[in-house]
Each structure stands twice: as structure tokens, then as C-alpha cells.
Biotite code that builds the C-alpha atoms (Angstrom):
import biotite.structure as struc

atoms = struc.array([
    struc.Atom([-50.287, -18.769, 75.339], chain_id="A", res_id=1, res_name="MET", atom_name="CA", element="C"),
    struc.Atom([-49.516, -19.916, 71.599], chain_id="A", res_id=2, res_name="ALA", atom_name="CA", element="C"),
    struc.Atom([-49.025, -23.580, 72.552], chain_id="A", res_id=3, res_name="ALA", atom_name="CA", element="C"),
    struc.Atom([-52.045, -23.484, 74.206], chain_id="A", res_id=4, res_name="ILE", atom_name="CA", element="C"),
    struc.Atom([-53.797, -22.007, 71.444], chain_id="A", res_id=5, res_name="ASP", atom_name="CA", element="C"),
    struc.Atom([-52.166, -25.221, 69.318], chain_id="A", res_id=6, res_name="ASP", atom_name="CA", element="C"),
    struc.Atom([-53.472, -27.797, 71.664], chain_id="A", res_id=7, res_name="LEU", atom_name="CA", element="C"),
    struc.Atom([-56.730, -26.209, 71.051], chain_id="A", res_id=8, res_name="LYS", atom_name="CA", element="C"),
    struc.Atom([-56.157, -26.300, 67.330], chain_id="A", res_id=9, res_name="THR", atom_name="CA", element="C"),
    struc.Atom([-55.277, -29.998, 67.362], chain_id="A", res_id=10, res_name="LEU", atom_name="CA", element="C"),
    struc.Atom([-57.804, -31.090, 69.667], chain_id="A", res_id=11, res_name="LEU", atom_name="CA", element="C"),
    struc.Atom([-60.267, -29.704, 67.207], chain_id="A", res_id=12, res_name="ALA", atom_name="CA", element="C"),
    struc.Atom([-58.919, -31.366, 64.385], chain_id="A", res_id=13, res_name="GLN", atom_name="CA", element="C"),
    struc.Atom([-58.959, -34.404, 66.182], chain_id="A", res_id=14, res_name="ASP", atom_name="CA", element="C"),
    struc.Atom([-62.991, -34.030, 66.782], chain_id="A", res_id=15, res_name="ILE", atom_name="CA", element="C"),
    struc.Atom([-63.582, -33.770, 63.449], chain_id="A", res_id=16, res_name="SER", atom_name="CA", element="C"),
    struc.Atom([-61.413, -36.667, 61.728], chain_id="A", res_id=17, res_name="GLN", atom_name="CA", element="C"),
    struc.Atom([-62.608, -38.915, 64.638], chain_id="A", res_id=18, res_name="LEU", atom_name="CA", element="C"),
    struc.Atom([-66.284, -37.751, 63.556], chain_id="A", res_id=19, res_name="ASP", atom_name="CA", element="C"),
    struc.Atom([-65.384, -38.326, 60.169], chain_id="A", res_id=20, res_name="GLU", atom_name="CA", element="C"),
    struc.Atom([-63.476, -42.276, 61.455], chain_id="A", res_id=21, res_name="LEU", atom_name="CA", element="C"),
    struc.Atom([-67.055, -42.967, 62.881], chain_id="A", res_id=22, res_name="ALA", atom_name="CA", element="C"),
    struc.Atom([-68.869, -42.214, 59.640], chain_id="A", res_id=23, res_name="ASP", atom_name="CA", element="C"),
    struc.Atom([-66.735, -44.193, 57.748], chain_id="A", res_id=24, res_name="LEU", atom_name="CA", element="C"),
    struc.Atom([-66.978, -47.280, 60.755], chain_id="A", res_id=25, res_name="LEU", atom_name="CA", element="C"),
    struc.Atom([-70.201, -46.874, 60.329], chain_id="A", res_id=26, res_name="GLY", atom_name="CA", element="C"),
    struc.Atom([-70.382, -47.384, 56.201], chain_id="A", res_id=27, res_name="LYS", atom_name="CA", element="C"),
    struc.Atom([-67.821, -50.178, 56.639], chain_id="A", res_id=28, res_name="GLU", atom_name="CA", element="C"),
    struc.Atom([-70.272, -52.207, 58.658], chain_id="A", res_id=29, res_name="LYS", atom_name="CA", element="C"),
    struc.Atom([-72.721, -51.834, 55.936], chain_id="A", res_id=30, res_name="THR", atom_name="CA", element="C"),
    struc.Atom([-70.107, -52.737, 53.194], chain_id="A", res_id=31, res_name="LEU", atom_name="CA", element="C"),
    struc.Atom([-69.200, -55.601, 55.316], chain_id="A", res_id=32, res_name="LEU", atom_name="CA", element="C"),
    struc.Atom([-72.762, -56.911, 55.094], chain_id="A", res_id=33, res_name="GLY", atom_name="CA", element="C"),
    struc.Atom([-73.016, -56.066, 51.213], chain_id="A", res_id=34, res_name="ASN", atom_name="CA", element="C"),
    struc.Atom([-69.157, -57.701, 50.378], chain_id="A", res_id=35, res_name="SER", atom_name="CA", element="C"),
    struc.Atom([-68.487, -55.055, 48.223], chain_id="A", res_id=36, res_name="ASP", atom_name="CA", element="C"),
    struc.Atom([-64.734, -55.471, 47.852], chain_id="A", res_id=37, res_name="LEU", atom_name="CA", element="C"),
    struc.Atom([-63.985, -52.161, 45.655], chain_id="A", res_id=38, res_name="ARG", atom_name="CA", element="C"),
    struc.Atom([-66.137, -49.905, 47.857], chain_id="A", res_id=39, res_name="GLN", atom_name="CA", element="C"),
    struc.Atom([-64.397, -51.517, 50.677], chain_id="A", res_id=40, res_name="LEU", atom_name="CA", element="C"),
    struc.Atom([-60.873, -51.292, 49.635], chain_id="A", res_id=41, res_name="GLU", atom_name="CA", element="C"),
    struc.Atom([-61.741, -47.433, 48.785], chain_id="A", res_id=42, res_name="ALA", atom_name="CA", element="C"),
    struc.Atom([-62.970, -47.058, 52.526], chain_id="A", res_id=43, res_name="LEU", atom_name="CA", element="C"),
    struc.Atom([-59.891, -48.914, 54.119], chain_id="A", res_id=44, res_name="THR", atom_name="CA", element="C"),
    struc.Atom([-57.797, -46.342, 52.245], chain_id="A", res_id=45, res_name="GLN", atom_name="CA", element="C"),
    struc.Atom([-59.504, -43.641, 53.980], chain_id="A", res_id=46, res_name="GLU", atom_name="CA", element="C"),
    struc.Atom([-59.664, -44.950, 56.950], chain_id="A", res_id=47, res_name="LYS", atom_name="CA", element="C"),
    struc.Atom([-56.049, -45.515, 56.827], chain_id="A", res_id=48, res_name="ASN", atom_name="CA", element="C"),
    struc.Atom([-55.600, -41.519, 55.784], chain_id="A", res_id=49, res_name="ARG", atom_name="CA", element="C"),
    struc.Atom([-57.340, -40.853, 58.619], chain_id="A", res_id=50, res_name="LEU", atom_name="CA", element="C"),
    struc.Atom([-55.404, -42.889, 61.114], chain_id="A", res_id=51, res_name="LEU", atom_name="CA", element="C"),
    struc.Atom([-52.122, -41.580, 59.886], chain_id="A", res_id=52, res_name="GLY", atom_name="CA", element="C"),
    struc.Atom([-53.523, -37.764, 60.350], chain_id="A", res_id=53, res_name="ALA", atom_name="CA", element="C"),
    struc.Atom([-54.727, -38.698, 63.814], chain_id="A", res_id=54, res_name="ILE", atom_name="CA", element="C"),
    struc.Atom([-51.652, -40.339, 64.716], chain_id="A", res_id=55, res_name="ARG", atom_name="CA", element="C"),
    struc.Atom([-49.722, -37.562, 63.473], chain_id="A", res_id=56, res_name="GLU", atom_name="CA", element="C"),
    struc.Atom([-51.569, -35.383, 65.318], chain_id="A", res_id=57, res_name="ARG", atom_name="CA", element="C"),
    struc.Atom([-51.023, -37.571, 68.814], chain_id="A", res_id=58, res_name="ALA", atom_name="CA", element="C"),
    struc.Atom([-47.415, -36.879, 68.277], chain_id="A", res_id=59, res_name="LYS", atom_name="CA", element="C"),
    struc.Atom([-48.002, -33.160, 68.224], chain_id="A", res_id=60, res_name="GLN", atom_name="CA", element="C"),
    struc.Atom([-49.864, -33.151, 70.713], chain_id="A", res_id=61, res_name="LYS", atom_name="CA", element="C"),
    struc.Atom([-47.197, -34.429, 73.169], chain_id="A", res_id=62, res_name="ILE", atom_name="CA", element="C"),
    struc.Atom([-44.171, -32.203, 71.557], chain_id="A", res_id=63, res_name="ARG", atom_name="CA", element="C"),
    struc.Atom([-47.116, -29.309, 72.574], chain_id="A", res_id=64, res_name="THR", atom_name="CA", element="C"),
    struc.Atom([-47.701, -30.591, 75.562], chain_id="A", res_id=65, res_name="LEU", atom_name="CA", element="C"),
    struc.Atom([-43.973, -30.891, 76.887], chain_id="A", res_id=66, res_name="VAL", atom_name="CA", element="C"),
    struc.Atom([-43.513, -27.382, 75.654], chain_id="A", res_id=67, res_name="GLN", atom_name="CA", element="C"),
    struc.Atom([-46.041, -26.703, 78.319], chain_id="A", res_id=68, res_name="MET", atom_name="CA", element="C"),
    struc.Atom([-44.169, -28.485, 80.773], chain_id="A", res_id=69, res_name="GLY", atom_name="CA", element="C"),
    struc.Atom([-45.840, -32.337, 80.854], chain_id="A", res_id=70, res_name="TYR", atom_name="CA", element="C"),
    struc.Atom([-43.502, -34.794, 81.423], chain_id="A", res_id=71, res_name="ARG", atom_name="CA", element="C"),
    struc.Atom([-44.642, -38.075, 79.822], chain_id="A", res_id=72, res_name="PRO", atom_name="CA", element="C"),
    struc.Atom([-42.682, -40.296, 82.367], chain_id="A", res_id=73, res_name="GLU", atom_name="CA", element="C"),
    struc.Atom([-45.570, -38.404, 84.982], chain_id="A", res_id=74, res_name="ASN", atom_name="CA", element="C"),
    struc.Atom([-48.405, -40.162, 83.824], chain_id="A", res_id=75, res_name="GLY", atom_name="CA", element="C"),
    struc.Atom([-51.708, -39.473, 81.624], chain_id="A", res_id=76, res_name="GLU", atom_name="CA", element="C"),
    struc.Atom([-51.404, -36.076, 79.644], chain_id="A", res_id=77, res_name="PRO", atom_name="CA", element="C"),
    struc.Atom([-55.102, -35.519, 80.563], chain_id="A", res_id=78, res_name="SER", atom_name="CA", element="C"),
    struc.Atom([-54.310, -35.223, 84.295], chain_id="A", res_id=79, res_name="ARG", atom_name="CA", element="C"),
    struc.Atom([-51.787, -32.638, 83.509], chain_id="A", res_id=80, res_name="PHE", atom_name="CA", element="C"),
    struc.Atom([-54.053, -30.341, 81.409], chain_id="A", res_id=81, res_name="ILE", atom_name="CA", element="C"),
    struc.Atom([-56.800, -30.952, 84.696], chain_id="A", res_id=82, res_name="ARG", atom_name="CA", element="C"),
    struc.Atom([-54.641, -29.883, 86.849], chain_id="A", res_id=83, res_name="SER", atom_name="CA", element="C"),
    struc.Atom([-53.051, -27.186, 84.801], chain_id="A", res_id=84, res_name="ALA", atom_name="CA", element="C"),
    struc.Atom([-56.795, -25.437, 85.264], chain_id="A", res_id=85, res_name="GLY", atom_name="CA", element="C"),
    struc.Atom([-57.173, -25.610, 81.568], chain_id="A", res_id=86, res_name="LEU", atom_name="CA", element="C"),
    struc.Atom([-60.797, -25.867, 81.588], chain_id="A", res_id=87, res_name="ILE", atom_name="CA", element="C"),
    struc.Atom([-61.331, -25.243, 77.861], chain_id="A", res_id=88, res_name="ASP", atom_name="CA", element="C"),
    struc.Atom([-58.527, -27.204, 77.098], chain_id="A", res_id=89, res_name="VAL", atom_name="CA", element="C"),
    struc.Atom([-59.998, -30.300, 79.548], chain_id="A", res_id=90, res_name="THR", atom_name="CA", element="C"),
    struc.Atom([-63.525, -30.306, 77.936], chain_id="A", res_id=91, res_name="GLU", atom_name="CA", element="C"),
    struc.Atom([-61.966, -30.708, 74.223], chain_id="A", res_id=92, res_name="LEU", atom_name="CA", element="C"),
    struc.Atom([-59.483, -33.466, 75.200], chain_id="A", res_id=93, res_name="TRP", atom_name="CA", element="C"),
    struc.Atom([-62.324, -35.363, 77.032], chain_id="A", res_id=94, res_name="GLN", atom_name="CA", element="C"),
    struc.Atom([-64.427, -34.757, 73.868], chain_id="A", res_id=95, res_name="GLN", atom_name="CA", element="C"),
    struc.Atom([-61.520, -35.992, 72.189], chain_id="A", res_id=96, res_name="ALA", atom_name="CA", element="C"),
    struc.Atom([-61.537, -39.023, 74.181], chain_id="A", res_id=97, res_name="ASP", atom_name="CA", element="C"),
    struc.Atom([-65.111, -39.820, 73.802], chain_id="A", res_id=98, res_name="SER", atom_name="CA", element="C"),
    struc.Atom([-65.082, -39.817, 70.365], chain_id="A", res_id=99, res_name="LYS", atom_name="CA", element="C"),
    struc.Atom([-62.243, -42.186, 70.631], chain_id="A", res_id=100, res_name="LEU", atom_name="CA", element="C"),
    struc.Atom([-63.748, -44.461, 72.324], chain_id="A", res_id=101, res_name="LYS", atom_name="CA", element="C"),
    struc.Atom([-66.607, -44.631, 70.124], chain_id="A", res_id=102, res_name="THR", atom_name="CA", element="C"),
    struc.Atom([-64.449, -45.208, 67.290], chain_id="A", res_id=103, res_name="CYS", atom_name="CA", element="C"),
    struc.Atom([-63.013, -48.143, 68.934], chain_id="A", res_id=104, res_name="GLN", atom_name="CA", element="C"),
    struc.Atom([-65.918, -49.791, 69.662], chain_id="A", res_id=105, res_name="THR", atom_name="CA", element="C"),
    struc.Atom([-67.129, -49.486, 66.382], chain_id="A", res_id=106, res_name="LEU", atom_name="CA", element="C"),
    struc.Atom([-63.724, -50.933, 65.176], chain_id="A", res_id=107, res_name="ASN", atom_name="CA", element="C"),
    struc.Atom([-64.057, -53.511, 67.559], chain_id="A", res_id=108, res_name="GLN", atom_name="CA", element="C"),
    struc.Atom([-68.122, -54.219, 65.993], chain_id="A", res_id=109, res_name="THR", atom_name="CA", element="C"),
    struc.Atom([-66.298, -54.543, 62.658], chain_id="A", res_id=110, res_name="ASN", atom_name="CA", element="C"),
    struc.Atom([-63.589, -56.511, 63.603], chain_id="A", res_id=111, res_name="GLY", atom_name="CA", element="C"),
    struc.Atom([-65.886, -59.069, 65.339], chain_id="A", res_id=112, res_name="ARG", atom_name="CA", element="C"),
    struc.Atom([-68.239, -59.082, 61.516], chain_id="A", res_id=113, res_name="VAL", atom_name="CA", element="C"),
    struc.Atom([-64.683, -60.100, 59.524], chain_id="A", res_id=114, res_name="ILE", atom_name="CA", element="C"),
    struc.Atom([-63.795, -62.578, 62.374], chain_id="A", res_id=115, res_name="SER", atom_name="CA", element="C"),
    struc.Atom([-67.601, -64.239, 61.817], chain_id="A", res_id=116, res_name="HIS", atom_name="CA", element="C"),
    struc.Atom([-66.604, -63.671, 57.570], chain_id="A", res_id=117, res_name="LEU", atom_name="CA", element="C"),
    struc.Atom([-63.145, -65.451, 58.183], chain_id="A", res_id=118, res_name="GLN", atom_name="CA", element="C"),
    struc.Atom([-65.189, -68.148, 59.906], chain_id="A", res_id=119, res_name="LYS", atom_name="CA", element="C"),
    struc.Atom([-68.319, -68.746, 57.261], chain_id="A", res_id=120, res_name="ARG", atom_name="CA", element="C"),
    struc.Atom([-65.843, -68.845, 54.378], chain_id="A", res_id=121, res_name="LEU", atom_name="CA", element="C"),
    struc.Atom([-63.167, -71.466, 56.683], chain_id="A", res_id=122, res_name="SER", atom_name="CA", element="C"),
    struc.Atom([-66.369, -73.842, 56.680], chain_id="A", res_id=123, res_name="ARG", atom_name="CA", element="C"),
    struc.Atom([-67.387, -73.429, 53.297], chain_id="A", res_id=124, res_name="LEU", atom_name="CA", element="C"),
    struc.Atom([-63.837, -73.499, 52.107], chain_id="A", res_id=125, res_name="THR", atom_name="CA", element="C"),
    struc.Atom([-64.169, -77.076, 54.163], chain_id="A", res_id=126, res_name="ASP", atom_name="CA", element="C"),
    struc.Atom([-66.778, -77.996, 52.485], chain_id="A", res_id=127, res_name="ILE", atom_name="CA", element="C"),
    struc.Atom([-65.421, -77.577, 48.989], chain_id="A", res_id=128, res_name="PHE", atom_name="CA", element="C"),
    struc.Atom([-62.712, -79.923, 49.799], chain_id="A", res_id=129, res_name="ARG", atom_name="CA", element="C"),
    struc.Atom([-64.507, -82.819, 51.368], chain_id="A", res_id=130, res_name="GLY", atom_name="CA", element="C"),
    struc.Atom([-63.130, -82.051, 54.514], chain_id="A", res_id=131, res_name="ALA", atom_name="CA", element="C"),
    struc.Atom([-66.474, -81.538, 57.124], chain_id="A", res_id=132, res_name="THR", atom_name="CA", element="C"),
    struc.Atom([-65.456, -84.618, 58.781], chain_id="A", res_id=133, res_name="GLY", atom_name="CA", element="C"),
    struc.Atom([-62.613, -83.640, 60.615], chain_id="A", res_id=134, res_name="GLN", atom_name="CA", element="C"),
    struc.Atom([-62.622, -82.641, 64.305], chain_id="A", res_id=135, res_name="GLN", atom_name="CA", element="C"),
    struc.Atom([-61.540, -79.201, 65.069], chain_id="A", res_id=136, res_name="LYS", atom_name="CA", element="C"),
    struc.Atom([-59.909, -77.927, 68.230], chain_id="A", res_id=137, res_name="LEU", atom_name="CA", element="C"),
    struc.Atom([-59.817, -74.202, 69.166], chain_id="A", res_id=138, res_name="TYR", atom_name="CA", element="C"),
    struc.Atom([-56.283, -72.070, 69.667], chain_id="A", res_id=139, res_name="GLY", atom_name="CA", element="C"),
    struc.Atom([-55.414, -70.024, 72.159], chain_id="A", res_id=140, res_name="ALA", atom_name="CA", element="C"),
    struc.Atom([-56.680, -67.042, 70.304], chain_id="A", res_id=141, res_name="ARG", atom_name="CA", element="C"),
    struc.Atom([-59.731, -69.003, 68.837], chain_id="A", res_id=142, res_name="GLY", atom_name="CA", element="C"),
    struc.Atom([-58.407, -70.023, 65.487], chain_id="A", res_id=143, res_name="GLU", atom_name="CA", element="C"),
    struc.Atom([-59.362, -73.452, 64.849], chain_id="A", res_id=144, res_name="GLN", atom_name="CA", element="C"),
    struc.Atom([-57.188, -75.746, 63.844], chain_id="A", res_id=145, res_name="THR", atom_name="CA", element="C"),
    struc.Atom([-58.427, -79.431, 61.893], chain_id="A", res_id=146, res_name="SER", atom_name="CA", element="C"),
    struc.Atom([-57.302, -82.432, 63.661], chain_id="A", res_id=147, res_name="VAL", atom_name="CA", element="C"),
    struc.Atom([-56.713, -85.619, 61.539], chain_id="A", res_id=148, res_name="SER", atom_name="CA", element="C"),
    struc.Atom([-56.269, -88.860, 62.672], chain_id="A", res_id=149, res_name="SER", atom_name="CA", element="C"),
    struc.Atom([-56.439, -92.552, 61.164], chain_id="A", res_id=150, res_name="SER", atom_name="CA", element="C"),
    struc.Atom([-56.312, -96.023, 62.942], chain_id="A", res_id=151, res_name="THR", atom_name="CA", element="C"),
    struc.Atom([-54.044, -98.383, 60.977], chain_id="A", res_id=152, res_name="VAL", atom_name="CA", element="C"),
    struc.Atom([-55.726, -102.119, 61.464], chain_id="A", res_id=153, res_name="LEU", atom_name="CA", element="C"),
    struc.Atom([-53.233, -104.347, 59.901], chain_id="A", res_id=154, res_name="ALA", atom_name="CA", element="C"),
    struc.Atom([-50.074, -103.422, 57.569], chain_id="A", res_id=155, res_name="SER", atom_name="CA", element="C"),
    struc.Atom([-48.483, -105.892, 55.277], chain_id="A", res_id=156, res_name="ALA", atom_name="CA", element="C"),
])
């Protein structure tokens, strides 16, 4: 029973910190719109601290599940928890999973905002360098690459 209580405690901590992370990701989106680098740096440090704690707890949860009889090669931990009939743990697991998916969606949105800002900065840099007339090609991951060509009409 101690392992079940440990797992419940770890999941409750995950839920709490995933809520914190979702709030931070919302603030990050606002700060990205305002281009406030100092606050973004502080927020990124806090976000990294939360992510480190969540990752460490993920390892602890797996160790706890292994103590309860879970075998990692048998598939997803959620399936093991459901098959063990631990209803309250299953509900906590699903809550944590739902909050994790919300954080992933928010993080992807912020990633798109950052990508857009990087492209805009790249275009502005090209304008300052006077390289706007060059053709651009897109790579496999969507990055732009300038292509320059010259035609030699005659040489002496």
C-alpha cells in the first residue's frame, strides 16, 4: 500500500506543477508578443526548473510502478494501472495526462510564435543587408535558404 500512496503523492505533485507550467506557458505567449527578453529569461529558468522536477518525478513513478509489479517492456503504465483496478490512481493518472497534453499544446503554440518571430527577424536582416532580391528555397524542415546565382556574359 505504501507504493500506491507514493504514486498518488507523485501524481498529485505532477498535477499541481503541470498547472503551474500551463500558467507559465500562457505568460510566455504574452511575453513573446511584447518581446520582453528579461522577463522571458526569468520565465524560461522557472519553466526549466518545473520541467526538471516533472522529469525526475516521472523516473520516480516508473520505479514505484516497478515495485508494484509493472514491467516496462509490457507497454504503457496507464494500462497496468487500469488492469490493477486502482480507480483513484487511474483518475489521477488521467488528470495528469490531460494536463500534460494541454501543456504540450500550449508549448507547440509558443513554438510557432517563436518560429514566426525568427522568420520575421531573418527577413528584416535580409532587408538590412540588401539581400532581398535573392530567391529562397525551403528545406525539409521548412527553413529558408538563400540561393544566389550569377550569369557570366563574357570574360576577358
